[in-house]
C-alpha positions in Angstrom: 34.4 -57.3 138.3 37.9 -55.9 137.7 40.2 -56.4 140.7 40.9 -52.8 142.1 44.2 -53.2 143.6 45.9 -50.3 145.5 48.7 -50.9 147.8 49.7 -47.1 147.9 48.7 -44.4 150.0 46.1 -41.5 149.6 46.9 -39.1 146.9 49.4 -41.4 145.5 52.0 -39.8 142.9 53.2 -41.1 139.7 57.0 -41.7 139.1 58.8 -38.8 137.6 58.9 -40.5 134.3 55.2 -40.7 134.1 54.3 -37.2 135.3 56.2 -35.5 132.9 54.4 -32.3 132.1 51.8 -33.1 134.6 52.4 -30.5 137.3 51.9 -27.0 136.2 54.6 -24.6 136.9 53.9 -21.2 138.6 54.7 -19.4 135.6 52.1 -21.5 133.6 49.5 -20.8 136.3 50.4 -17.0 136.0 50.2 -17.1 132.3 46.7 -18.7 132.7 45.4 -15.8 135.0 45.1 -17.8 137.8 47.2 -17.8 140.9 49.3 -20.8 141.9 49.6 -22.4 145.3 51.7 -20.4 147.7 51.6 -17.4 145.5 51.2 -13.9 147.3 49.3 -10.8 145.9 51.6 -8.0 145.9 51.3 -5.8 149.1 50.6 -2.0 148.8 53.1 -1.4 151.3 56.0 -3.1 152.9 54.6 -2.7 156.3 51.9 -4.8 158.1 49.6 -6.0 155.1 49.5 -9.6 155.3 50.4 -11.9 152.5 47.3 -13.7 150.9 47.9 -17.0 149.9 45.8 -18.5 146.9 44.4 -21.8 147.2 44.5 -24.2 144.2 41.6 -25.2 142.0 41.2 -28.9 141.6 39.8 -30.9 138.6 38.7 -34.4 139.6 37.8 -37.2 137.1 36.0 -40.2 137.5 37.2 -43.0 135.2 34.4 -45.3 134.0 31.8 -43.8 131.4 33.8 -40.5 132.1 37.6 -40.5 131.1 36.8 -43.9 129.5 33.8 -44.2 127.2 33.5 -47.8 128.5 33.1 -49.5 131.7 36.2 -51.2 132.5 34.7 -53.8 135.0 32.7 -55.1 132.1 35.7 -55.3 130.0 37.5 -57.3 132.7 34.8 -59.6 133.1 34.9 -60.5 129.4 38.6 -60.9 129.8 38.4 -63.1 132.6 35.6 -65.4 130.9 37.5 -65.5 127.7 40.7 -66.7 129.5 38.9 -69.4 131.5 39.4 -67.5 134.8 35.7 -67.0 135.6 32.9 -69.2 135.5 29.4 -68.7 134.5 28.1 -68.2 138.1 30.7 -65.8 138.8 30.1 -63.9 135.5 26.3 -63.5 136.4 27.2 -62.4 140.0 29.7 -59.8 138.7 27.2 -58.7 136.0 24.6 -58.0 138.5 27.1 -55.8 140.7 27.6 -54.0 137.7 24.1 -53.1 136.9 23.7 -52.3 140.7 26.6 -50.0 140.4 25.5 -48.3 137.2 22.1 -47.3 138.9 23.7 -46.3 142.1 22.4 -49.1 143.9 25.4 -51.3 145.0 26.6 -51.9 148.4 30.2 -51.4 147.2 31.7 -52.0 150.7 30.0 -55.4 150.9 31.1 -56.0 147.2 34.7 -55.3 147.7 34.8 -57.3 151.1 33.5 -60.4 149.2 35.9 -60.0 146.1 38.9 -59.2 148.0 38.7 -62.0 150.2 39.3 -64.3 147.3 42.8 -62.6 146.8 43.9 -63.2 150.2 47.6 -64.8 150.0 48.0 -64.2 146.2 51.2 -62.6 144.9 50.5 -59.0 143.8 53.1 -58.7 141.0 51.8 -61.2 138.4 48.1 -59.8 138.8 49.3 -56.3 138.6 51.3 -57.3 135.5 48.4 -59.0 133.9 46.1 -55.9 134.5 48.6 -53.5 133.0 48.8 -55.7 129.9 45.0 -56.1 129.8 44.5 -52.3 130.0 46.9 -51.5 127.2 45.4 -54.2 124.9 41.8 -53.8 125.6 41.0 -50.5 127.4 43.3 -47.7 126.6 41.6 -47.1 123.2 38.5 -46.0 125.1 39.8 -42.9 126.6 37.6 -40.0 125.5 38.6 -37.2 123.1 36.9 -34.9 125.2 38.3 -36.1 128.4 41.8 -35.5 126.8 40.7 -32.1 125.8 39.3 -31.0 129.2 42.2 -32.3 131.0 44.6 -30.2 129.0 42.4 -27.1 129.5 42.7 -27.6 133.3 46.4 -28.2 133.1 46.9 -25.0 131.1 44.9 -23.2 133.7 47.2 -24.2 136.4 44.4 -26.6 138.0 45.6 -29.6 140.2 44.6 -32.7 138.2 43.2 -35.7 140.2 41.8 -39.2 139.2 39.0 -39.8 141.8 37.7 -43.4 141.3 36.5 -46.3 143.1 39.0 -48.4 141.3 42.3 -49.4 142.6 45.8 -48.7 141.7 46.2 -51.2 139.1 43.6 -49.6 136.8 44.0 -46.1 138.0 47.6 -46.1 137.5 47.8 -46.8 133.8 44.9 -44.3 133.1 46.9 -41.6 134.9 50.1 -42.5 133.0 48.5 -42.4 129.6 46.9 -38.8 130.7 50.1 -37.5 132.6 47.8 -37.1 135.7 49.9 -36.7 138.6 47.5 -37.5 141.6 45.3 -40.5 142.1 42.7 -41.0 144.8 41.3 -44.6 144.8 40.4 -47.6 146.8 43.5 -49.0 148.6 43.9 -52.7 149.0 46.1 -53.9 151.7 49.3 -55.6 150.8 51.9 -57.4 153.1 55.0 -58.9 152.0 54.0 -58.7 148.3 50.8 -60.6 149.0 47.1 -59.5 149.2 45.6 -59.6 152.6 42.2 -59.7 151.5 41.3 -56.4 152.9 41.0 -52.9 151.8 41.7 -49.6 153.8 38.2 -48.1 154.6 36.6 -46.0 153.6 36.5 -47.4 150.0 36.7 -44.4 147.4 33.0 -44.9 146.6 29.9 -42.7 147.4 30.7 -40.8 150.5 34.2 -42.3 150.6 34.9 -40.2 147.6 34.2 -37.0 149.7 36.5 -38.1 152.4 39.4 -38.7 150.4 38.9 -35.6 148.4 38.6 -33.6 151.6 41.8 -35.0 153.1 43.8 -34.6 149.7 42.3 -30.9 149.7 43.6 -30.2 153.1 46.9 -31.6 152.3 47.4 -29.7 148.9 45.6 -26.5 149.8 42.8 -27.2 147.2 39.5 -25.2 147.5 36.8 -27.6 146.8 34.4 -24.9 146.7 36.0 -23.5 143.6 36.9 -27.1 141.8 35.5 -29.3 139.6 34.3 -32.9 139.6 33.6 -34.8 136.4 31.3 -38.0 136.7 28.7 -40.2 135.1 27.4 -42.0 138.2 24.5 -41.1 140.7 26.6 -42.7 143.3 29.0 -39.8 143.1 26.3 -37.4 144.0 28.0 -36.5 147.4 31.0 -35.4 145.5 29.3 -33.6 142.7 27.4 -31.6 145.8 30.6 -30.9 147.6 32.5 -29.3 144.7 31.5 -25.9 143.5 31.6 -26.9 139.8 29.9 -30.2 139.3 30.2 -31.6 135.5 27.9 -34.5 134.5 29.2 -36.6 131.8 27.7 -39.5 130.1 25.2 -39.8 132.9 23.2 -43.0 134.3 19.5 -42.6 134.1 19.2 -41.4 137.7 21.9 -38.8 137.6 20.5 -37.4 134.1 17.3 -36.9 135.6 18.7 -35.1 138.8 21.0 -33.1 136.6 18.1 -31.6 134.5 16.2 -30.8 137.7 19.1 -28.9 139.1 20.1 -27.3 135.8 23.2 -29.0 135.6 24.9 -29.2 132.1 25.2 -32.7 130.7 28.0 -33.5 128.4 28.6 -36.7 126.2 32.1 -37.8 125.7 33.1 -40.3 123.2 36.3 -42.2 122.4 38.1 -42.2 119.0 37.5 -45.1 116.7 39.5 -48.1 118.0 42.8 -48.5 115.9 43.0 -44.8 115.1 46.5 -43.3 115.3 45.9 -41.7 118.7 44.4 -44.9 120.2 47.6 -46.8 119.1 49.9 -44.3 120.6 48.0 -44.6 124.1 48.3 -48.3 124.1 52.1 -48.2 124.2 52.4 -45.4 126.9 54.3 -46.7 129.9 54.9 -50.1 128.2 
């Protein structure tokens, strides 16, 4: 399974270079007809009428099978097999975890504990660089056309864009850079002196852990989750889908598809452009 390596803190922001155009201005929000954070409605009189502060609407996006048409974990397993970094037994175990994840049956905390223990003492920089190259060579093409369009729609509306994923920073960051999304909430791996400790900061950003991180982020950034959106493919994300006011089901796994039909949630199909297209080639060089 792709290592999910995140030494930075909750609600991490991209560098100023990477987030050009990512933070909507107050003017853009006003043009879109939605109040921006900290804006006050005009008071009818200058006396004692209190200022009403509008809260932000968030647009949270999962990554695998949502922003990406593919599962990045299976791609990483293939890469590790091709480069001789993973044996047959390890591949079989990783594929089992992927299947459990897809059907919402994975004990993510136990899996992460086991995987990360194997990275204890390893240098962060070489692996981070390897994952960055792998993303641009093997994954960036799979960003869905509909994901791009929906992100731009939320950006123009003045919504706060957030990647909310069980992945760690070294997968999340290149996705965020490619899409100019400023905020990322993901599983954080402990780093000490440029080396992995073999542990992660609990709770992992998975299942109820996504709600934990989203609520902390919302409190910090004055985001109204009851008015916010969450896009996901996975039944494991049900707690977060239920937490927001605008759940959006994309490319769902079988359990989530069945539940979405029961609850009357709309189901969307998002796909990536053909690999090697002009847009795909352009994305592969973002941030390189």
